ROZAZA-794966 format. One record per residue (C-alpha): residue number from 1; residue in one letter; x, y, z. Coordinates in steps of 0.05 Angstrom, whole numbers, padded with zeros to 5 digits, always signed. Example, Ala and Ser with C-alpha at 12.3 -4.5 7.8 and 13.67 -1.06 7.14 Angstrom:
2
NODE   num   residuo        x        y        z
NODE     1         a   +00246   -00090   +00156
NODE     2         s   +00273   -00021   +00143
//
This chain:
449
NODE   num   residuo        x        y        z
NODE     1         m   -00001   -00911   +00715
NODE     2         g   -00048   -00927   +00669
NODE     3         f   -00007   -00957   +00620
NODE     4         r   +00019   -00996   +00672
NODE     5         d   -00043   -01033   +00695
NODE     6         f   -00060   -01040   +00621
NODE     7         r   +00000   -01077   +00611
NODE     8         v   -00011   -01123   +00673
NODE     9         r   -00083   -01134   +00645
NODE    10         v   -00053   -01155   +00571
NODE    11         a   +00008   -01200   +00607
NODE    12         l   -00042   -01235   +00647
NODE    13         r   -00082   -01254   +00595
NODE    14         v   -00028   -01277   +00551
NODE    15         i   +00003   -01309   +00608
NODE    16         l   -00058   -01350   +00616
NODE    17         i   -00064   -01362   +00542
NODE    18         g   +00004   -01388   +00545
NODE    19         s   -00016   -01438   +00605
NODE    20         t   -00086   -01461   +00563
NODE    21         m   -00043   -01482   +00503
NODE    22         s   +00006   -01521   +00544
NODE    23         l   -00049   -01556   +00570
NODE    24         l   -00075   -01557   +00504
NODE    25         s   -00013   -01593   +00486
NODE    26         y   -00016   -01639   +00541
NODE    27         t   -00077   -01674   +00525
NODE    28         l   -00071   -01668   +00449
NODE    29         l   -00014   -01727   +00474
NODE    30         n   -00066   -01765   +00502
NODE    31         p   -00115   -01799   +00454
NODE    32         e   -00159   -01821   +00522
NODE    33         l   -00158   -01740   +00540
NODE    34         f   -00197   -01730   +00480
NODE    35         i   -00257   -01693   +00505
NODE    36         t   -00216   -01652   +00550
NODE    37         s   -00175   -01634   +00493
NODE    38         l   -00243   -01609   +00464
NODE    39         v   -00259   -01572   +00526
NODE    40         v   -00186   -01535   +00535
NODE    41         g   -00183   -01518   +00461
NODE    42         a   -00244   -01480   +00461
NODE    43         m   -00231   -01442   +00532
NODE    44         v   -00158   -01418   +00489
NODE    45         v   -00203   -01395   +00426
NODE    46         a   -00247   -01352   +00482
NODE    47         e   -00181   -01336   +00512
NODE    48         l   -00156   -01307   +00446
NODE    49         l   -00224   -01277   +00434
NODE    50         e   -00225   -01242   +00505
NODE    51         l   -00147   -01215   +00484
NODE    52         y   -00183   -01188   +00424
NODE    53         r   -00241   -01154   +00451
NODE    54         f   -00193   -01128   +00499
NODE    55         i   -00153   -01097   +00452
NODE    56         s   -00198   -01076   +00403
NODE    57         r   -00238   -01040   +00451
NODE    58         t   -00180   -00996   +00469
NODE    59         n   -00163   -00985   +00398
NODE    60         r   -00237   -00960   +00377
NODE    61         k   -00224   -00916   +00432
NODE    62         l   -00166   -00890   +00404
NODE    63         t   -00181   -00892   +00326
NODE    64         r   -00247   -00852   +00348
NODE    65         f   -00209   -00798   +00389
NODE    66         l   -00167   -00784   +00331
NODE    67         e   -00226   -00784   +00290
NODE    68         s   -00252   -00732   +00324
NODE    69         v   -00196   -00685   +00325
NODE    70         k   -00187   -00703   +00241
NODE    71         y   -00262   -00687   +00226
NODE    72         s   -00271   -00631   +00283
NODE    73         d   -00324   -00677   +00304
NODE    74         f   -00325   -00649   +00368
NODE    75         a   -00400   -00663   +00396
NODE    76         s   -00384   -00737   +00416
NODE    77         g   -00358   -00756   +00485
NODE    78         f   -00332   -00816   +00519
NODE    79         s   -00371   -00858   +00573
NODE    80         s   -00328   -00845   +00638
NODE    81         d   -00339   -00921   +00649
NODE    82         n   -00286   -00973   +00682
NODE    83         k   -00301   -01031   +00649
NODE    84         l   -00237   -01039   +00619
NODE    85         g   -00203   -01018   +00692
NODE    86         k   -00190   -00951   +00733
NODE    87         s   -00149   -00924   +00679
NODE    88         f   -00190   -00928   +00621
NODE    89         k   -00240   -00888   +00656
NODE    90         d   -00186   -00832   +00677
NODE    91         l   -00173   -00837   +00597
NODE    92         n   -00245   -00824   +00575
NODE    93         v   -00241   -00768   +00620
NODE    94         a   -00176   -00745   +00596
NODE    95         f   -00207   -00749   +00521
NODE    96         n   -00273   -00713   +00545
NODE    97         e   -00225   -00654   +00564
NODE    98         v   -00185   -00657   +00503
NODE    99         l   -00246   -00655   +00453
NODE   100         e   -00288   -00599   +00500
NODE   101         a   -00221   -00552   +00494
NODE   102         f   -00213   -00567   +00412
NODE   103         r   -00294   -00550   +00415
NODE   104         k   -00276   -00481   +00458
NODE   105         a   -00220   -00476   +00405
NODE   106         r   -00265   -00480   +00345
NODE   107         s   -00318   -00435   +00378
NODE   108         e   -00270   -00376   +00391
NODE   109         k   -00247   -00379   +00320
NODE   110         e   -00312   -00390   +00292
NODE   111         e   -00328   -00319   +00333
NODE   112         h   -00269   -00286   +00326
NODE   113         l   -00281   -00304   +00240
NODE   114         q   -00363   -00283   +00243
NODE   115         y   -00329   -00216   +00270
NODE   116         l   -00283   -00206   +00218
NODE   117         n   -00340   -00223   +00166
NODE   118         t   -00378   -00172   +00187
NODE   119         i   -00328   -00122   +00192
NODE   120         v   -00304   -00137   +00117
NODE   121         e   -00375   -00138   +00105
NODE   122         h   -00390   -00071   +00125
NODE   123         v   -00327   -00026   +00113
NODE   124         s   -00336   +00029   +00066
NODE   125         t   -00274   +00004   +00029
NODE   126         g   -00288   -00046   -00035
NODE   127         l   -00253   -00105   -00017
NODE   128         l   -00241   -00158   -00078
NODE   129         s   -00197   -00225   -00077
NODE   130         f   -00184   -00276   -00131
NODE   131         d   -00135   -00330   -00157
NODE   132         q   -00094   -00320   -00219
NODE   133         a   -00153   -00362   -00257
NODE   134         g   -00192   -00302   -00229
NODE   135         n   -00242   -00344   -00186
NODE   136         v   -00266   -00296   -00141
NODE   137         e   -00239   -00317   -00071
NODE   138         l   -00278   -00253   -00036
NODE   139         i   -00313   -00196   -00049
NODE   140         n   -00349   -00153   +00002
NODE   141         a   -00421   -00112   -00005
NODE   142         t   -00388   -00043   -00014
NODE   143         a   -00348   -00079   -00069
NODE   144         k   -00407   -00112   -00106
NODE   145         k   -00443   -00031   -00103
NODE   146         f   -00378   -00009   -00131
NODE   147         l   -00378   -00073   -00188
NODE   148         k   -00452   -00054   -00200
NODE   149         t   -00463   -00130   -00185
NODE   150         d   -00500   -00186   -00136
NODE   151         k   -00463   -00237   -00149
NODE   152         i   -00386   -00252   -00190
NODE   153         r   -00363   -00321   -00187
NODE   154         n   -00290   -00295   -00239
NODE   155         i   -00271   -00226   -00256
NODE   156         e   -00283   -00249   -00323
NODE   157         e   -00357   -00239   -00318
NODE   158         l   -00324   -00161   -00320
NODE   159         i   -00313   -00165   -00392
NODE   160         e   -00379   -00153   -00426
NODE   161         d   -00406   -00096   -00377
NODE   162         q   -00339   -00062   -00354
NODE   163         s   -00277   -00078   -00387
NODE   164         r   -00238   -00024   -00374
NODE   165         l   -00244   -00040   -00300
NODE   166         y   -00227   -00115   -00312
NODE   167         k   -00159   -00087   -00337
NODE   168         v   -00153   -00042   -00284
NODE   169         l   -00167   -00104   -00229
NODE   170         f   -00123   -00158   -00269
NODE   171         d   -00065   -00112   -00292
NODE   172         l   -00058   -00075   -00233
NODE   173         p   +00012   -00088   -00216
NODE   174         t   +00027   -00121   -00133
NODE   175         g   +00039   -00059   -00085
NODE   176         k   +00013   -00006   -00140
NODE   177         s   -00049   +00046   -00132
NODE   178         t   -00084   +00082   -00190
NODE   179         l   -00147   +00122   -00198
NODE   180         f   -00209   +00100   -00238
NODE   181         k   -00263   +00135   -00254
NODE   182         v   -00336   +00100   -00259
NODE   183         e   -00397   +00123   -00294
NODE   184         g   -00429   +00189   -00261
NODE   185         e   -00384   +00214   -00198
NODE   186         l   -00351   +00155   -00177
NODE   187         q   -00277   +00163   -00165
NODE   188         l   -00241   +00098   -00151
NODE   189         a   -00175   +00094   -00111
NODE   190         v   -00151   +00022   -00127
NODE   191         h   -00094   -00018   -00092
NODE   192         a   -00072   -00091   -00100
NODE   193         t   -00026   -00139   -00062
NODE   194         e   -00010   -00204   -00066
NODE   195         i   -00020   -00259   -00014
NODE   196         i   +00005   -00332   -00009
NODE   197         l   -00058   -00373   +00010
NODE   198         r   -00053   -00445   +00020
NODE   199         g   +00001   -00447   -00032
NODE   200         k   -00040   -00407   -00074
NODE   201         k   -00030   -00338   -00098
NODE   202         i   -00080   -00291   -00085
NODE   203         k   -00093   -00217   -00108
NODE   204         l   -00122   -00175   -00066
NODE   205         v   -00154   -00106   -00081
NODE   206         a   -00177   -00046   -00047
NODE   207         l   -00227   -00001   -00078
NODE   208         q   -00244   +00062   -00044
NODE   209         n   -00284   +00116   -00064
NODE   210         i   -00244   +00179   -00063
NODE   211         q   -00293   +00226   -00091
NODE   212         p   -00311   +00274   -00029
NODE   213         e   -00243   +00277   -00008
NODE   214         l   -00227   +00299   -00081
NODE   215         q   -00282   +00341   -00083
NODE   216         k   -00260   +00373   -00013
NODE   217         k   -00184   +00379   -00039
NODE   218         e   -00201   +00399   -00103
NODE   219         l   -00240   +00458   -00075
NODE   220         e   -00180   +00475   -00026
NODE   221         a   -00130   +00476   -00091
NODE   222         w   -00174   +00528   -00124
NODE   223         q   -00169   +00562   -00066
NODE   224         n   -00109   +00571   -00056
NODE   225         l   -00094   +00580   -00125
NODE   226         t   -00146   +00631   -00127
NODE   227         k   -00108   +00676   -00071
NODE   228         v   -00047   +00672   -00108
NODE   229         l   -00072   +00689   -00175
NODE   230         r   -00115   +00744   -00142
NODE   231         h   -00054   +00763   -00109
NODE   232         e   -00010   +00772   -00172
NODE   233         i   -00058   +00790   -00213
NODE   234         m   -00072   +00845   -00162
NODE   235         n   +00006   +00874   -00151
NODE   236         s   +00008   +00878   -00234
NODE   237         i   -00059   +00905   -00239
NODE   238         t   -00073   +00962   -00185
NODE   239         p   +00005   +00993   -00197
NODE   240         i   -00018   +00989   -00274
NODE   241         a   -00097   +01036   -00253
NODE   242         s   -00059   +01081   -00209
NODE   243         l   -00010   +01099   -00263
NODE   244         t   -00064   +01105   -00319
NODE   245         s   -00102   +01151   -00273
NODE   246         t   -00049   +01189   -00257
NODE   247         m   -00026   +01192   -00331
NODE   248         k   -00102   +01223   -00348
NODE   249         d   -00094   +01279   -00287
NODE   250         i   -00028   +01294   -00318
NODE   251         l   -00059   +01303   -00383
NODE   252         v   -00124   +01336   -00363
NODE   253         e   -00083   +01393   -00319
NODE   254         d   -00011   +01407   -00350
NODE   255         l   -00037   +01399   -00424
NODE   256         t   -00040   +01461   -00466
NODE   257         p   -00070   +01473   -00529
NODE   258         n   -00017   +01506   -00578
NODE   259         g   -00062   +01521   -00646
NODE   260         n   -00077   +01461   -00683
NODE   261         n   -00020   +01423   -00623
NODE   262         y   -00017   +01407   -00546
NODE   263         a   +00036   +01427   -00510
NODE   264         l   +00069   +01388   -00443
NODE   265         d   +00122   +01407   -00398
NODE   266         a   +00185   +01372   -00389
NODE   267         e   +00159   +01354   -00325
NODE   268         a   +00102   +01329   -00338
NODE   269         v   +00132   +01293   -00401
NODE   270         d   +00188   +01256   -00354
NODE   271         d   +00129   +01233   -00315
NODE   272         l   +00085   +01209   -00373
NODE   273         q   +00151   +01163   -00390
NODE   274         e   +00164   +01139   -00322
NODE   275         g   +00088   +01116   -00318
NODE   276         l   +00092   +01087   -00391
NODE   277         g   +00157   +01051   -00366
NODE   278         t   +00137   +01026   -00302
NODE   279         i   +00063   +01006   -00340
NODE   280         e   +00098   +00966   -00391
NODE   281         g   +00138   +00924   -00331
NODE   282         r   +00082   +00911   -00298
NODE   283         s   +00047   +00879   -00361
NODE   284         q   +00111   +00840   -00379
NODE   285         g   +00112   +00814   -00307
NODE   286         l   +00041   +00797   -00316
NODE   287         i   +00059   +00754   -00392
NODE   288         r   +00114   +00723   -00351
NODE   289         f   +00065   +00701   -00296
NODE   290         i   +00009   +00676   -00355
NODE   291         d   +00059   +00637   -00389
NODE   292         a   +00081   +00608   -00324
NODE   293         y   +00011   +00583   -00312
NODE   294         r   +00004   +00555   -00379
NODE   295         d   +00062   +00511   -00376
NODE   296         y   +00038   +00481   -00308
NODE   297         t   -00026   +00467   -00346
NODE   298         s   +00005   +00432   -00403
NODE   299         i   +00034   +00378   -00386
NODE   300         p   +00052   +00324   -00441
NODE   301         l   +00032   +00249   -00417
NODE   302         p   +00101   +00220   -00404
NODE   303         k   +00129   +00165   -00451
NODE   304         i   +00155   +00102   -00413
NODE   305         k   +00210   +00066   -00429
NODE   306         p   +00251   +00032   -00379
NODE   307         i   +00324   +00065   -00360
NODE   308         s   +00386   +00060   -00321
NODE   309         v   +00380   +00101   -00246
NODE   310         k   +00447   +00113   -00250
NODE   311         l   +00455   +00134   -00318
NODE   312         l   +00392   +00181   -00305
NODE   313         i   +00425   +00214   -00236
NODE   314         d   +00494   +00221   -00277
NODE   315         h   +00465   +00255   -00335
NODE   316         v   +00438   +00306   -00286
NODE   317         y   +00494   +00303   -00251
NODE   318         h   +00542   +00328   -00313
NODE   319         l   +00485   +00377   -00336
NODE   320         m   +00496   +00418   -00264
NODE   321         k   +00571   +00398   -00256
NODE   322         p   +00592   +00464   -00268
NODE   323         e   +00546   +00506   -00222
NODE   324         l   +00566   +00460   -00161
NODE   325         r   +00647   +00470   -00184
NODE   326         v   +00626   +00551   -00177
NODE   327         r   +00590   +00539   -00109
NODE   328         d   +00644   +00492   -00085
NODE   329         i   +00592   +00443   -00072
NODE   330         n   +00613   +00363   -00055
NODE   331         f   +00557   +00312   -00094
NODE   332         n   +00546   +00242   -00070
NODE   333         c   +00509   +00195   -00114
NODE   334         e   +00479   +00125   -00087
NODE   335         v   +00442   +00068   -00126
NODE   336         t   +00428   +00006   -00097
NODE   337         p   +00419   -00039   -00136
NODE   338         e   +00478   -00010   -00185
NODE   339         d   +00429   -00040   -00241
NODE   340         m   +00368   -00016   -00215
NODE   341         e   +00318   +00007   -00285
NODE   342         l   +00252   +00047   -00277
NODE   343         n   +00193   +00055   -00323
NODE   344         i   +00182   +00132   -00332
NODE   345         d   +00196   +00173   -00379
NODE   346         e   +00266   +00199   -00377
NODE   347         e   +00272   +00276   -00395
NODE   348         l   +00202   +00290   -00352
NODE   349         i   +00233   +00258   -00286
NODE   350         e   +00303   +00284   -00307
NODE   351         q   +00266   +00353   -00302
NODE   352         i   +00248   +00347   -00227
NODE   353         l   +00321   +00329   -00212
NODE   354         i   +00346   +00380   -00240
NODE   355         n   +00291   +00427   -00204
NODE   356         l   +00305   +00397   -00140
NODE   357         v   +00379   +00409   -00148
NODE   358         k   +00375   +00476   -00177
NODE   359         n   +00337   +00489   -00108
NODE   360         s   +00387   +00453   -00064
NODE   361         v   +00448   +00494   -00090
NODE   362         e   +00404   +00559   -00072
NODE   363         a   +00393   +00532   -00003
NODE   364         l   +00468   +00521   +00006
NODE   365         d   +00487   +00596   +00005
NODE   366         d   +00525   +00618   +00065
NODE   367         q   +00537   +00540   +00074
NODE   368         n   +00604   +00527   +00111
NODE   369         k   +00619   +00454   +00077
NODE   370         p   +00553   +00446   +00023
NODE   371         s   +00543   +00388   -00003
NODE   372         i   +00474   +00351   -00042
NODE   373         s   +00468   +00274   -00039
NODE   374         i   +00423   +00238   -00089
NODE   375         k   +00401   +00160   -00061
NODE   376         s   +00369   +00113   -00097
NODE   377         f   +00345   +00049   -00067
NODE   378         i   +00292   -00003   -00051
NODE   379         d   +00240   +00015   +00002
NODE   380         e   +00210   -00027   +00049
NODE   381         e   +00147   -00031   +00015
NODE   382         n   +00183   -00057   -00037
NODE   383         n   +00180   +00018   -00075
NODE   384         p   +00234   +00041   -00117
NODE   385         r   +00257   +00119   -00088
NODE   386         i   +00297   +00173   -00106
NODE   387         e   +00313   +00218   -00047
NODE   388         v   +00357   +00290   -00055
NODE   389         i   +00389   +00311   -00004
NODE   390         d   +00420   +00380   +00029
NODE   391         n   +00451   +00407   +00082
NODE   392         g   +00427   +00474   +00074
NODE   393         q   +00392   +00526   +00115
NODE   394         g   +00317   +00489   +00109
NODE   395         i   +00254   +00501   +00104
NODE   396         a   +00196   +00530   +00158
NODE   397         r   +00156   +00484   +00185
NODE   398         e   +00093   +00522   +00162
NODE   399         a   +00120   +00528   +00090
NODE   400         l   +00123   +00456   +00084
NODE   401         e   +00056   +00455   +00069
NODE   402         q   +00049   +00516   +00014
NODE   403         i   +00108   +00500   -00024
NODE   404         f   +00071   +00451   -00072
NODE   405         i   +00020   +00503   -00088
NODE   406         p   +00023   +00530   -00155
NODE   407         f   +00059   +00596   -00155
NODE   408         y   +00081   +00596   -00076
NODE   409         t   +00150   +00612   -00075
NODE   410         t   +00195   +00641   -00023
NODE   411         k   +00243   +00664   -00073
NODE   412         r   +00253   +00738   -00088
NODE   413         r   +00261   +00717   -00157
NODE   414         g   +00220   +00651   -00182
NODE   415         s   +00157   +00631   -00212
NODE   416         g   +00137   +00583   -00154
NODE   417         i   +00120   +00525   -00207
NODE   418         g   +00175   +00486   -00207
NODE   419         l   +00152   +00441   -00146
NODE   420         s   +00072   +00437   -00167
NODE   421         l   +00097   +00407   -00239
NODE   422         s   +00148   +00366   -00208
NODE   423         r   +00089   +00341   -00156
NODE   424         q   +00044   +00330   -00227
NODE   425         i   +00096   +00304   -00272
NODE   426         m   +00102   +00249   -00206
NODE   427         q   +00027   +00243   -00202
NODE   428         l   +00031   +00219   -00281
NODE   429         h   +00073   +00169   -00264
NODE   430         n   +00035   +00142   -00205
NODE   431         g   +00084   +00162   -00158
NODE   432         t   +00093   +00219   -00099
NODE   433         l   +00133   +00274   -00092
NODE   434         t   +00142   +00287   -00017
NODE   435         v   +00185   +00331   +00033
NODE   436         d   +00220   +00332   +00102
NODE   437         s   +00259   +00389   +00121
NODE   438         e   +00288   +00414   +00190
NODE   439         l   +00312   +00481   +00198
NODE   440         g   +00391   +00495   +00194
NODE   441         m   +00399   +00424   +00187
NODE   442         y   +00369   +00400   +00122
NODE   443         t   +00323   +00392   +00068
NODE   444         k   +00304   +00319   +00039
NODE   445         f   +00247   +00316   -00026
NODE   446         i   +00226   +00239   -00039
NODE   447         l   +00208   +00214   -00093
NODE   448         i   +00163   +00150   -00097
NODE   449         f   +00153   +00105   -00164
//
């Protein structure tokens, strides 16, 4: 309706201009009407100016409205007049309503942004983002505290005083985590991710002080380890102490002088021999336990290089093939993609896989159709993963929390360091080793790199 009114008003002006120009042409053809021609000519000019003013005013309103949207200038408004007709009054009202909607949307956006900024500033996790040139886009108060700086424009400013931390921040691959120890008691968990903002790659780094949690877990680990050590040592020392006391009593009671010598009856000699044999056996068991502890605490640093996952698993299979055949265990291997490579220490990771396959073999006793699968693929978080799965008897829920504790074992024969050693090796590779199991159904060990 408004547009039709505008069109009619323009058409009327054009018709009027056309009529006036026709009259001007007629007067120009008659020299005696010279004065009339001047008057009519002036009228044509005035009508053209009026048409120009009419259309320009409309254009100015539209231009002003569009510029207000373009430059987010929502403070201005449009007077609700009807100088150009009732339709333009409605148009002014509509412009004002649109600008008010934009104004409210911007206000809500600014409030939301302020809310997010407040959260970012007050979280206990340090947040730092920078572009490929190292220019800092965002840094919160916690990150400044960890970096020991009040202001930083480019992370290269850290090179002079904190070169190690700079290297960690700049070189840490996207999606990976690492630990970094700052001077003093500060232990930082550093995690990096990458986002694309306005077509520019931004690296977002999260810094979290895990020292309190580490101390708590360290205390729990030492308590668990102390329990196991106390149990193993007491199992060996108690019978040794008891037998030593018994043998001493035998010597006191049954040893009789015989000239310059001493004599024992046959029964006492047998008791002494049996006691010494027991002491020897327990002493050797204690030595084996100490050797296992030494192996656990002396893992060499990994020698990292690219290794084909398929070749690695094939090698493990060939090493375990005789035992798998004897027990008639079906073995399956899946690697996706087939050319997947990992930057790892081949010998150490191979040691983990052999240990896990051996555990699976032992768990498949009395299983009708025993099977072991090793699967390797890239998970949803873009992390390489290797899974060792068996369809054995499973692990009890209460034991799942304990099996990675050093020297804890549910086997009749075993040192109890295999899984804890494997987890330690994965930690040296900045990876994790976890387990999932259902009694009577399956057990799955998961290596994430």
